[in-house]
C-alpha positions in Angstrom: -9.9 27.1 -8.1 -12.0 23.9 -9.0 -9.9 21.4 -7.7 -10.0 17.3 -8.6 -8.3 14.2 -8.1 -6.8 14.1 -11.3 -4.1 16.9 -11.4 -2.5 19.2 -8.2 -2.9 22.4 -8.2 0.0 24.4 -6.5 0.3 27.6 -5.1 3.4 29.2 -3.0 5.0 25.9 -2.4 1.9 24.5 -1.5 -0.1 21.8 -3.5 -3.8 20.8 -3.2 -5.7 17.7 -4.5 -9.4 18.0 -4.4 -12.3 15.4 -4.8 -15.7 15.8 -5.3 -17.3 12.5 -4.6 -19.0 10.9 -1.7 -20.7 7.3 -1.1 -24.1 6.9 -2.0 -26.7 8.6 0.3 -30.6 7.5 0.9 -31.4 10.5 -1.2 -31.2 11.6 -4.6 -29.0 9.5 -6.6 -26.2 12.4 -7.3 -23.7 12.1 -10.5 -21.0 12.6 -7.9 -22.0 9.5 -5.7 -20.1 6.4 -6.0 -20.0 3.5 -4.6 -16.8 3.6 -2.1 -14.6 0.6 -2.1 -14.8 -2.7 -4.4 -17.5 -5.0 -3.5 -19.9 -2.8 -1.8 -23.6 -3.6 -2.4 -25.5 -1.5 -4.5 -27.9 0.8 -2.6 -30.9 -0.7 -2.0 -32.9 2.0 -2.0 -35.1 3.7 -5.0 -33.0 5.7 -7.3 -34.1 8.8 -8.5 -32.5 12.0 -10.3 -33.2 15.3 -11.8 -33.8 15.2 -15.6 -33.2 18.8 -16.5 -34.2 18.1 -20.1 -37.6 17.0 -19.1 -37.7 18.9 -16.0 -38.8 16.2 -13.5 -37.3 13.6 -11.5 -37.2 10.3 -13.2 -36.3 6.6 -12.0 -32.6 5.3 -12.3 -31.5 2.0 -12.4 -28.9 1.7 -9.2 -27.2 -1.4 -10.4 -26.1 0.6 -14.0 -25.6 3.7 -12.7 -23.3 2.8 -10.2 -22.0 -0.1 -12.3 -20.3 1.8 -14.8 -18.5 4.0 -12.5 -15.3 3.9 -10.7 -15.3 3.8 -7.2 -13.9 6.2 -4.8 -10.8 3.6 -3.7 -10.6 3.4 -7.6 -9.9 7.0 -8.4 -7.8 8.1 -5.3 -5.7 5.4 -6.1 -5.3 7.1 -9.3 -4.5 10.3 -8.1 -1.1 11.7 -8.2 1.2 11.8 -5.6 1.7 15.4 -4.4 5.3 16.3 -2.5 5.0 17.7 0.9 3.7 19.7 2.1 -0.2 19.0 0.6 -3.6 19.6 1.4 -6.4 17.5 0.3 -9.9 19.0 -0.2 -12.5 16.0 -0.2 -16.0 16.3 -0.1 -16.8 13.2 1.9 -15.0 13.2 5.5 -12.9 10.2 6.3 -14.9 6.7 7.8 -15.0 6.4 11.8 -14.0 9.0 13.3 -15.2 12.7 14.5 -16.1 14.1 11.3 -18.7 11.5 9.9 -21.7 11.5 12.1 -25.5 12.2 11.7 -27.8 13.0 14.7 -29.8 10.0 15.7 -27.5 7.7 13.9 -25.0 5.3 15.3 -22.8 4.0 12.7 -20.3 6.5 11.2 -21.1 7.2 7.4 -18.1 8.8 6.1 -15.9 7.3 3.1 -13.7 4.1 4.0 -11.6 5.0 0.7 -11.0 8.8 1.7 -9.7 7.2 5.4 -7.3 4.6 3.6 -5.9 7.6 1.0 -5.3 9.9 4.0 -3.6 7.2 6.2 -1.3 6.1 3.3 -0.5 9.7 1.8 -0.4 11.5 5.3 -1.4 15.2 3.6 -0.7 18.2 5.7 -4.3 18.8 6.2 -7.8 17.2 5.0 -10.6 19.5 4.3 -14.2 18.4 4.3 -17.7 18.8 4.2 -20.9 16.9 3.4 -21.9 15.9 6.9 -22.6 19.5 8.0 -24.4 18.2 11.5 -20.8 16.3 12.5 -19.3 18.9 14.6 -22.4 19.5 16.7 -23.0 15.6 17.2 -19.3 14.9 18.1 -18.3 18.4 19.3 -15.7 18.8 17.5 -14.9 19.6 14.1 -11.0 18.6 14.0 -9.6 15.2 13.9 -6.3 13.6 13.5 -5.4 10.6 11.5 -1.4 10.0 11.8 0.2 13.1 11.3 -2.8 15.0 9.0 -5.1 17.1 10.8 -8.6 16.4 9.5 -11.2 19.2 9.5 -15.0 19.5 9.0 -16.1 22.7 9.8 -19.8 22.2 9.9 -22.7 24.2 8.5 -26.4 24.6 9.4 -29.3 26.5 7.5 -28.5 29.7 9.1 -25.0 30.1 9.7 -21.8 29.5 7.9 -19.1 27.8 9.3 -15.7 28.0 8.7 -11.8 27.4 9.5 -9.1 30.1 9.4 -5.3 28.8 9.5 -1.8 29.6 8.6 -0.5 26.7 6.2 2.9 27.0 7.7 1.6 26.3 11.3 -2.0 25.1 11.0 -2.6 23.1 14.4 -1.4 25.9 16.1 -3.3 28.6 14.1 -6.6 26.8 13.6 -9.8 28.6 14.4 -13.3 28.1 13.8 -15.5 30.8 13.2 -19.3 30.8 12.5 -20.8 33.9 10.1 -24.4 34.7 10.0 -25.4 34.3 13.5 -29.4 35.3 13.9 -30.4 38.5 15.3 -29.7 38.7 19.3 -27.9 35.7 19.5 -24.7 35.8 21.7 -21.7 35.5 20.1 
């Protein structure tokens, strides 16, 4: 199921809302990158994107690229209100917690808009990715914001990390799994 922020998806009495965009990263500009909140500066790095038609990278004017797009905060503000219980599935983790840290970088890099959205809407769970190294850096794949259990299972180049839980009792049943362990590695 492709989830998005414009409509809810419901299954067995549980509502889901998805959000795919992330704050800008200092890499190639991606179509899912947005400024996080109003007033954020245009990123100070060169912008390039892949032009599939021409089969090559091309430079992008970042002021134009980000200037006509809504911020993450704007898009989340317009998201429908979900009935309890509901789950947020957001690519970007919330800012300033255990789920948004990179090795060797002191400052958190998650989304301030996603954090504010979780603080105000309080889903049962929020599921995240994007910053795959964070659980290894912080030692935790789980955090809490109010009553919301926030999860970023992490991932490596050779292993797939996942979480399993019962939606009726997520905190009590939450399990972290690692698939694709290298040959000879301890379980």
